[in-house]
Chimera marker file (.cmm) of the C-alpha trace (Angstrom):
<marker_set name="trace">
<marker id="1" x="152.429" y="103.835" z="161.655" r="1" g="1" b="0" radius="0.5"/>
<marker id="2" x="155.742" y="101.953" z="161.699" r="1" g="1" b="0" radius="0.5"/>
<marker id="3" x="154.137" y="99.124" z="159.728" r="1" g="1" b="0" radius="0.5"/>
<marker id="4" x="153.009" y="101.527" z="156.999" r="1" g="1" b="0" radius="0.5"/>
<marker id="5" x="156.463" y="103.120" z="156.745" r="1" g="1" b="0" radius="0.5"/>
<marker id="6" x="158.166" y="99.740" z="156.654" r="1" g="1" b="0" radius="0.5"/>
<marker id="7" x="155.827" y="98.313" z="154.019" r="1" g="1" b="0" radius="0.5"/>
<marker id="8" x="155.925" y="101.323" z="151.711" r="1" g="1" b="0" radius="0.5"/>
<marker id="9" x="159.704" y="101.692" z="151.852" r="1" g="1" b="0" radius="0.5"/>
<marker id="10" x="160.479" y="97.984" z="151.453" r="1" g="1" b="0" radius="0.5"/>
<marker id="11" x="157.773" y="96.786" z="149.094" r="1" g="1" b="0" radius="0.5"/>
<marker id="12" x="157.678" y="99.658" z="146.609" r="1" g="1" b="0" radius="0.5"/>
<marker id="13" x="160.453" y="100.653" z="144.247" r="1" g="1" b="0" radius="0.5"/>
<marker id="14" x="159.870" y="104.384" z="144.378" r="1" g="1" b="0" radius="0.5"/>
<marker id="15" x="160.656" y="107.276" z="146.663" r="1" g="1" b="0" radius="0.5"/>
<marker id="16" x="158.098" y="107.631" z="149.432" r="1" g="1" b="0" radius="0.5"/>
<marker id="17" x="157.291" y="111.043" z="150.852" r="1" g="1" b="0" radius="0.5"/>
<marker id="18" x="155.827" y="111.824" z="154.258" r="1" g="1" b="0" radius="0.5"/>
<marker id="19" x="152.472" y="112.660" z="152.637" r="1" g="1" b="0" radius="0.5"/>
<marker id="20" x="152.371" y="109.180" z="151.080" r="1" g="1" b="0" radius="0.5"/>
<marker id="21" x="152.794" y="107.560" z="154.505" r="1" g="1" b="0" radius="0.5"/>
<marker id="22" x="150.178" y="109.874" z="156.013" r="1" g="1" b="0" radius="0.5"/>
<marker id="23" x="147.637" y="109.235" z="153.251" r="1" g="1" b="0" radius="0.5"/>
<marker id="24" x="148.027" y="105.440" z="153.408" r="1" g="1" b="0" radius="0.5"/>
<marker id="25" x="147.903" y="105.420" z="157.228" r="1" g="1" b="0" radius="0.5"/>
<marker id="26" x="144.695" y="107.479" z="157.194" r="1" g="1" b="0" radius="0.5"/>
<marker id="27" x="143.101" y="105.366" z="154.476" r="1" g="1" b="0" radius="0.5"/>
<marker id="28" x="143.077" y="108.268" z="152.050" r="1" g="1" b="0" radius="0.5"/>
<marker id="29" x="141.160" y="108.021" z="148.833" r="1" g="1" b="0" radius="0.5"/>
<marker id="30" x="143.344" y="110.356" z="146.774" r="1" g="1" b="0" radius="0.5"/>
<marker id="31" x="144.002" y="109.902" z="143.069" r="1" g="1" b="0" radius="0.5"/>
<marker id="32" x="147.605" y="108.922" z="143.827" r="1" g="1" b="0" radius="0.5"/>
<marker id="33" x="146.491" y="106.199" z="146.267" r="1" g="1" b="0" radius="0.5"/>
<marker id="34" x="144.105" y="104.770" z="143.674" r="1" g="1" b="0" radius="0.5"/>
<marker id="35" x="146.564" y="105.121" z="140.789" r="1" g="1" b="0" radius="0.5"/>
<marker id="36" x="149.279" y="103.227" z="142.647" r="1" g="1" b="0" radius="0.5"/>
<marker id="37" x="146.781" y="100.692" z="144.061" r="1" g="1" b="0" radius="0.5"/>
<marker id="38" x="147.942" y="101.491" z="147.592" r="1" g="1" b="0" radius="0.5"/>
<marker id="39" x="144.343" y="101.032" z="148.726" r="1" g="1" b="0" radius="0.5"/>
<marker id="40" x="144.866" y="97.287" z="148.203" r="1" g="1" b="0" radius="0.5"/>
<marker id="41" x="147.950" y="97.032" z="150.434" r="1" g="1" b="0" radius="0.5"/>
<marker id="42" x="147.703" y="94.916" z="153.589" r="1" g="1" b="0" radius="0.5"/>
<marker id="43" x="148.640" y="97.982" z="155.700" r="1" g="1" b="0" radius="0.5"/>
<marker id="44" x="145.827" y="100.096" z="154.217" r="1" g="1" b="0" radius="0.5"/>
<marker id="45" x="143.129" y="100.463" z="156.911" r="1" g="1" b="0" radius="0.5"/>
<marker id="46" x="139.719" y="98.972" z="156.269" r="1" g="1" b="0" radius="0.5"/>
<marker id="47" x="137.997" y="100.895" z="159.078" r="1" g="1" b="0" radius="0.5"/>
<marker id="48" x="138.146" y="104.448" z="160.394" r="1" g="1" b="0" radius="0.5"/>
<marker id="49" x="140.800" y="104.915" z="163.052" r="1" g="1" b="0" radius="0.5"/>
<marker id="50" x="139.779" y="105.745" z="166.598" r="1" g="1" b="0" radius="0.5"/>
<marker id="51" x="142.988" y="107.659" z="167.297" r="1" g="1" b="0" radius="0.5"/>
<marker id="52" x="145.060" y="109.876" z="165.030" r="1" g="1" b="0" radius="0.5"/>
<marker id="53" x="141.971" y="110.844" z="163.067" r="1" g="1" b="0" radius="0.5"/>
<marker id="54" x="143.151" y="114.110" z="161.504" r="1" g="1" b="0" radius="0.5"/>
<marker id="55" x="145.903" y="114.603" z="158.972" r="1" g="1" b="0" radius="0.5"/>
<marker id="56" x="147.633" y="117.051" z="161.327" r="1" g="1" b="0" radius="0.5"/>
<marker id="57" x="147.804" y="114.482" z="164.134" r="1" g="1" b="0" radius="0.5"/>
<marker id="58" x="149.144" y="111.787" z="161.830" r="1" g="1" b="0" radius="0.5"/>
<marker id="59" x="151.727" y="114.233" z="160.475" r="1" g="1" b="0" radius="0.5"/>
<marker id="60" x="152.724" y="115.118" z="164.043" r="1" g="1" b="0" radius="0.5"/>
<marker id="61" x="153.055" y="111.416" z="164.949" r="1" g="1" b="0" radius="0.5"/>
<marker id="62" x="155.244" y="110.691" z="161.917" r="1" g="1" b="0" radius="0.5"/>
<marker id="63" x="157.457" y="113.690" z="162.672" r="1" g="1" b="0" radius="0.5"/>
<marker id="64" x="157.737" y="112.519" z="166.275" r="1" g="1" b="0" radius="0.5"/>
<marker id="65" x="158.892" y="109.072" z="165.112" r="1" g="1" b="0" radius="0.5"/>
<marker id="66" x="161.570" y="110.784" z="163.008" r="1" g="1" b="0" radius="0.5"/>
<marker id="67" x="162.690" y="112.993" z="165.913" r="1" g="1" b="0" radius="0.5"/>
<marker id="68" x="162.886" y="109.951" z="168.212" r="1" g="1" b="0" radius="0.5"/>
<marker id="69" x="165.088" y="108.188" z="165.663" r="1" g="1" b="0" radius="0.5"/>
<marker id="70" x="162.650" y="105.381" z="164.845" r="1" g="1" b="0" radius="0.5"/>
<marker id="71" x="161.946" y="106.450" z="161.250" r="1" g="1" b="0" radius="0.5"/>
<marker id="72" x="164.601" y="107.774" z="158.886" r="1" g="1" b="0" radius="0.5"/>
<marker id="73" x="164.061" y="110.579" z="156.405" r="1" g="1" b="0" radius="0.5"/>
<marker id="74" x="166.374" y="112.150" z="153.873" r="1" g="1" b="0" radius="0.5"/>
<marker id="75" x="166.339" y="115.647" z="152.429" r="1" g="1" b="0" radius="0.5"/>
<marker id="76" x="167.194" y="115.893" z="148.751" r="1" g="1" b="0" radius="0.5"/>
<marker id="77" x="168.422" y="119.235" z="147.430" r="1" g="1" b="0" radius="0.5"/>
<marker id="78" x="168.632" y="119.855" z="143.689" r="1" g="1" b="0" radius="0.5"/>
<marker id="79" x="168.950" y="122.724" z="141.297" r="1" g="1" b="0" radius="0.5"/>
<marker id="80" x="165.770" y="123.183" z="139.262" r="1" g="1" b="0" radius="0.5"/>
<marker id="81" x="167.922" y="123.768" z="136.165" r="1" g="1" b="0" radius="0.5"/>
<marker id="82" x="171.599" y="124.077" z="135.300" r="1" g="1" b="0" radius="0.5"/>
<marker id="83" x="173.079" y="127.394" z="136.370" r="1" g="1" b="0" radius="0.5"/>
<marker id="84" x="170.276" y="128.097" z="138.816" r="1" g="1" b="0" radius="0.5"/>
<marker id="85" x="171.239" y="129.854" z="142.025" r="1" g="1" b="0" radius="0.5"/>
<marker id="86" x="168.285" y="128.445" z="143.927" r="1" g="1" b="0" radius="0.5"/>
<marker id="87" x="167.644" y="124.954" z="145.189" r="1" g="1" b="0" radius="0.5"/>
<marker id="88" x="164.484" y="122.913" z="145.449" r="1" g="1" b="0" radius="0.5"/>
<marker id="89" x="164.096" y="120.351" z="148.179" r="1" g="1" b="0" radius="0.5"/>
<marker id="90" x="162.079" y="117.272" z="148.888" r="1" g="1" b="0" radius="0.5"/>
<marker id="91" x="161.872" y="114.962" z="151.879" r="1" g="1" b="0" radius="0.5"/>
<marker id="92" x="161.727" y="111.230" z="151.372" r="1" g="1" b="0" radius="0.5"/>
<marker id="93" x="161.110" y="108.540" z="153.944" r="1" g="1" b="0" radius="0.5"/>
<marker id="94" x="163.967" y="106.018" z="153.923" r="1" g="1" b="0" radius="0.5"/>
<marker id="95" x="162.551" y="103.436" z="156.309" r="1" g="1" b="0" radius="0.5"/>
<marker id="96" x="162.267" y="102.157" z="159.851" r="1" g="1" b="0" radius="0.5"/>
<marker id="97" x="165.458" y="101.697" z="161.866" r="1" g="1" b="0" radius="0.5"/>
<marker id="98" x="166.190" y="98.132" z="163.018" r="1" g="1" b="0" radius="0.5"/>
<marker id="99" x="164.506" y="97.378" z="166.332" r="1" g="1" b="0" radius="0.5"/>
<marker id="100" x="162.179" y="100.377" z="166.073" r="1" g="1" b="0" radius="0.5"/>
<marker id="101" x="159.014" y="98.432" z="166.898" r="1" g="1" b="0" radius="0.5"/>
<marker id="102" x="160.589" y="96.875" z="169.984" r="1" g="1" b="0" radius="0.5"/>
<marker id="103" x="161.923" y="100.259" z="171.062" r="1" g="1" b="0" radius="0.5"/>
<marker id="104" x="158.525" y="101.905" z="170.542" r="1" g="1" b="0" radius="0.5"/>
<marker id="105" x="156.751" y="99.132" z="172.476" r="1" g="1" b="0" radius="0.5"/>
<marker id="106" x="158.995" y="99.710" z="175.516" r="1" g="1" b="0" radius="0.5"/>
<marker id="107" x="158.390" y="103.457" z="175.650" r="1" g="1" b="0" radius="0.5"/>
<marker id="108" x="155.415" y="105.512" z="176.778" r="1" g="1" b="0" radius="0.5"/>
<marker id="109" x="154.680" y="108.883" z="175.245" r="1" g="1" b="0" radius="0.5"/>
<marker id="110" x="152.054" y="111.312" z="176.446" r="1" g="1" b="0" radius="0.5"/>
<marker id="111" x="150.498" y="113.945" z="174.226" r="1" g="1" b="0" radius="0.5"/>
<marker id="112" x="147.945" y="116.606" z="174.976" r="1" g="1" b="0" radius="0.5"/>
<marker id="113" x="145.472" y="117.195" z="172.189" r="1" g="1" b="0" radius="0.5"/>
<marker id="114" x="142.794" y="119.892" z="172.154" r="1" g="1" b="0" radius="0.5"/>
<link id1="1" id2="2" r="1" g="1" b="0" radius="0.2"/>
<link id1="2" id2="3" r="1" g="1" b="0" radius="0.2"/>
<link id1="3" id2="4" r="1" g="1" b="0" radius="0.2"/>
<link id1="4" id2="5" r="1" g="1" b="0" radius="0.2"/>
<link id1="5" id2="6" r="1" g="1" b="0" radius="0.2"/>
<link id1="6" id2="7" r="1" g="1" b="0" radius="0.2"/>
<link id1="7" id2="8" r="1" g="1" b="0" radius="0.2"/>
<link id1="8" id2="9" r="1" g="1" b="0" radius="0.2"/>
<link id1="9" id2="10" r="1" g="1" b="0" radius="0.2"/>
<link id1="10" id2="11" r="1" g="1" b="0" radius="0.2"/>
<link id1="11" id2="12" r="1" g="1" b="0" radius="0.2"/>
<link id1="12" id2="13" r="1" g="1" b="0" radius="0.2"/>
<link id1="13" id2="14" r="1" g="1" b="0" radius="0.2"/>
<link id1="14" id2="15" r="1" g="1" b="0" radius="0.2"/>
<link id1="15" id2="16" r="1" g="1" b="0" radius="0.2"/>
<link id1="16" id2="17" r="1" g="1" b="0" radius="0.2"/>
<link id1="17" id2="18" r="1" g="1" b="0" radius="0.2"/>
<link id1="18" id2="19" r="1" g="1" b="0" radius="0.2"/>
<link id1="19" id2="20" r="1" g="1" b="0" radius="0.2"/>
<link id1="20" id2="21" r="1" g="1" b="0" radius="0.2"/>
<link id1="21" id2="22" r="1" g="1" b="0" radius="0.2"/>
<link id1="22" id2="23" r="1" g="1" b="0" radius="0.2"/>
<link id1="23" id2="24" r="1" g="1" b="0" radius="0.2"/>
<link id1="24" id2="25" r="1" g="1" b="0" radius="0.2"/>
<link id1="25" id2="26" r="1" g="1" b="0" radius="0.2"/>
<link id1="26" id2="27" r="1" g="1" b="0" radius="0.2"/>
<link id1="27" id2="28" r="1" g="1" b="0" radius="0.2"/>
<link id1="28" id2="29" r="1" g="1" b="0" radius="0.2"/>
<link id1="29" id2="30" r="1" g="1" b="0" radius="0.2"/>
<link id1="30" id2="31" r="1" g="1" b="0" radius="0.2"/>
<link id1="31" id2="32" r="1" g="1" b="0" radius="0.2"/>
<link id1="32" id2="33" r="1" g="1" b="0" radius="0.2"/>
<link id1="33" id2="34" r="1" g="1" b="0" radius="0.2"/>
<link id1="34" id2="35" r="1" g="1" b="0" radius="0.2"/>
<link id1="35" id2="36" r="1" g="1" b="0" radius="0.2"/>
<link id1="36" id2="37" r="1" g="1" b="0" radius="0.2"/>
<link id1="37" id2="38" r="1" g="1" b="0" radius="0.2"/>
<link id1="38" id2="39" r="1" g="1" b="0" radius="0.2"/>
<link id1="39" id2="40" r="1" g="1" b="0" radius="0.2"/>
<link id1="40" id2="41" r="1" g="1" b="0" radius="0.2"/>
<link id1="41" id2="42" r="1" g="1" b="0" radius="0.2"/>
<link id1="42" id2="43" r="1" g="1" b="0" radius="0.2"/>
<link id1="43" id2="44" r="1" g="1" b="0" radius="0.2"/>
<link id1="44" id2="45" r="1" g="1" b="0" radius="0.2"/>
<link id1="45" id2="46" r="1" g="1" b="0" radius="0.2"/>
<link id1="46" id2="47" r="1" g="1" b="0" radius="0.2"/>
<link id1="47" id2="48" r="1" g="1" b="0" radius="0.2"/>
<link id1="48" id2="49" r="1" g="1" b="0" radius="0.2"/>
<link id1="49" id2="50" r="1" g="1" b="0" radius="0.2"/>
<link id1="50" id2="51" r="1" g="1" b="0" radius="0.2"/>
<link id1="51" id2="52" r="1" g="1" b="0" radius="0.2"/>
<link id1="52" id2="53" r="1" g="1" b="0" radius="0.2"/>
<link id1="53" id2="54" r="1" g="1" b="0" radius="0.2"/>
<link id1="54" id2="55" r="1" g="1" b="0" radius="0.2"/>
<link id1="55" id2="56" r="1" g="1" b="0" radius="0.2"/>
<link id1="56" id2="57" r="1" g="1" b="0" radius="0.2"/>
<link id1="57" id2="58" r="1" g="1" b="0" radius="0.2"/>
<link id1="58" id2="59" r="1" g="1" b="0" radius="0.2"/>
<link id1="59" id2="60" r="1" g="1" b="0" radius="0.2"/>
<link id1="60" id2="61" r="1" g="1" b="0" radius="0.2"/>
<link id1="61" id2="62" r="1" g="1" b="0" radius="0.2"/>
<link id1="62" id2="63" r="1" g="1" b="0" radius="0.2"/>
<link id1="63" id2="64" r="1" g="1" b="0" radius="0.2"/>
<link id1="64" id2="65" r="1" g="1" b="0" radius="0.2"/>
<link id1="65" id2="66" r="1" g="1" b="0" radius="0.2"/>
<link id1="66" id2="67" r="1" g="1" b="0" radius="0.2"/>
<link id1="67" id2="68" r="1" g="1" b="0" radius="0.2"/>
<link id1="68" id2="69" r="1" g="1" b="0" radius="0.2"/>
<link id1="69" id2="70" r="1" g="1" b="0" radius="0.2"/>
<link id1="70" id2="71" r="1" g="1" b="0" radius="0.2"/>
<link id1="71" id2="72" r="1" g="1" b="0" radius="0.2"/>
<link id1="72" id2="73" r="1" g="1" b="0" radius="0.2"/>
<link id1="73" id2="74" r="1" g="1" b="0" radius="0.2"/>
<link id1="74" id2="75" r="1" g="1" b="0" radius="0.2"/>
<link id1="75" id2="76" r="1" g="1" b="0" radius="0.2"/>
<link id1="76" id2="77" r="1" g="1" b="0" radius="0.2"/>
<link id1="77" id2="78" r="1" g="1" b="0" radius="0.2"/>
<link id1="78" id2="79" r="1" g="1" b="0" radius="0.2"/>
<link id1="79" id2="80" r="1" g="1" b="0" radius="0.2"/>
<link id1="80" id2="81" r="1" g="1" b="0" radius="0.2"/>
<link id1="81" id2="82" r="1" g="1" b="0" radius="0.2"/>
<link id1="82" id2="83" r="1" g="1" b="0" radius="0.2"/>
<link id1="83" id2="84" r="1" g="1" b="0" radius="0.2"/>
<link id1="84" id2="85" r="1" g="1" b="0" radius="0.2"/>
<link id1="85" id2="86" r="1" g="1" b="0" radius="0.2"/>
<link id1="86" id2="87" r="1" g="1" b="0" radius="0.2"/>
<link id1="87" id2="88" r="1" g="1" b="0" radius="0.2"/>
<link id1="88" id2="89" r="1" g="1" b="0" radius="0.2"/>
<link id1="89" id2="90" r="1" g="1" b="0" radius="0.2"/>
<link id1="90" id2="91" r="1" g="1" b="0" radius="0.2"/>
<link id1="91" id2="92" r="1" g="1" b="0" radius="0.2"/>
<link id1="92" id2="93" r="1" g="1" b="0" radius="0.2"/>
<link id1="93" id2="94" r="1" g="1" b="0" radius="0.2"/>
<link id1="94" id2="95" r="1" g="1" b="0" radius="0.2"/>
<link id1="95" id2="96" r="1" g="1" b="0" radius="0.2"/>
<link id1="96" id2="97" r="1" g="1" b="0" radius="0.2"/>
<link id1="97" id2="98" r="1" g="1" b="0" radius="0.2"/>
<link id1="98" id2="99" r="1" g="1" b="0" radius="0.2"/>
<link id1="99" id2="100" r="1" g="1" b="0" radius="0.2"/>
<link id1="100" id2="101" r="1" g="1" b="0" radius="0.2"/>
<link id1="101" id2="102" r="1" g="1" b="0" radius="0.2"/>
<link id1="102" id2="103" r="1" g="1" b="0" radius="0.2"/>
<link id1="103" id2="104" r="1" g="1" b="0" radius="0.2"/>
<link id1="104" id2="105" r="1" g="1" b="0" radius="0.2"/>
<link id1="105" id2="106" r="1" g="1" b="0" radius="0.2"/>
<link id1="106" id2="107" r="1" g="1" b="0" radius="0.2"/>
<link id1="107" id2="108" r="1" g="1" b="0" radius="0.2"/>
<link id1="108" id2="109" r="1" g="1" b="0" radius="0.2"/>
<link id1="109" id2="110" r="1" g="1" b="0" radius="0.2"/>
<link id1="110" id2="111" r="1" g="1" b="0" radius="0.2"/>
<link id1="111" id2="112" r="1" g="1" b="0" radius="0.2"/>
<link id1="112" id2="113" r="1" g="1" b="0" radius="0.2"/>
<link id1="113" id2="114" r="1" g="1" b="0" radius="0.2"/>
</marker_set>
């Protein structure tokens, strides 16, 4: 997962959302993946994964990496239009913190999945 985050945030010139990371990690075949040619990236899986098979599990894993401080995200708040009293928000993935892979390799995390 860290490799996907790192590649997408460093090698593309656009804002990357959590769903983008999840879709690339899972080998999604969405219109956005095809349109941006992300299915040709070296981090795009060529085989089905044996772990983290569902979108919910991948989303949980990405969120866990953010909570543990290994992946950085940013929340952007903006007014939909001038004078609006409401705000819209979006979350973008900034990147992997330096030393994240080494830190992750030294730790052991246990999860219970139904």
